[in-house]
N, C-alpha and C positions, 0 to 999 in steps of 0.2 A: 434452464431450469425445465422441471418437471413438476405435474404434474396427478393427482391421484385424485378420483368421480365415484362415489359410490351411490349410483342411483336406486330410488324404490328400498331405503333401508327402515326399519322400523325401532319406532325412537327407544324400544324395549330394550334391543341391541349397542344402542352409544352408550361410551359406558358415562357412567353413575355422575359426575359433575357436568357434560355437555348434556345431560338431556335436564337435570333443571338448569344452569344458564339458561337454556331454548329453550322451557317451560313447556312441556312438549307433552299427553297425553301418550301413554306409553303407543297402542293400538297407529298412530300418525302415524307417516312415514317423510323421510327429511332426506335430503342430497347431500351427502360431508365431500367436501374440497377439501384436497390439501395440496399448497403448490410448498417446494423450497424455496428460498430463501436462496438468490444468487448472491455468491462469495463478494466479501466489498476487493475489489478491485487494490491491488496493489501498486501503492502509491511510487510513482515516476520520478528522481529529482532531476528537476531541469536543468536545459543544458547550460555552464557560466556562458553568458553571452554580453559581450560589451562594446559599447563603442567609443571609446577615452581610448587616443589616439596614441596615450602614455603604453598606454600596454602593450609590455610584450614587446620593445622597445631593441631590449637587447637580446631578443632570442635569434638573431642572426651574426652574434660574436664568436669566431670561430678560438676566440684567447677566452671567452669560457666557457666553453663545452665542459670540461670537467668544474664542474662547478665551486664542488669540498676542495679539488685540489688551489683551486684562483684563491679561494676567499682564506685557504691558509697560506699561503701565500702574500697573501694583502694583509692578515693580519701580520705575519711572523713577526715586523721590526718591533713590534707591542713589546713582546715576549724577550725582548734576548735583553745582557744586562751594560748596555754600553751604555 
């Protein structure tokens, strides 16, 4: 965050809307402080975590290394004309 501070600035040198909002007399001095707002942090998705013991029970199966091939073989009998 960066900050700009202008001290001892005459109210007559302020933008007209600012001076009206402050209700300052033209000969009064003011201090102007302008700060940049921090950018909102990008939301990072939370890591998927589960304590369910059934989750991932087949991950070590060597015959299912090629999932698409395994499913094709599993579903093949449904599409035969026998």
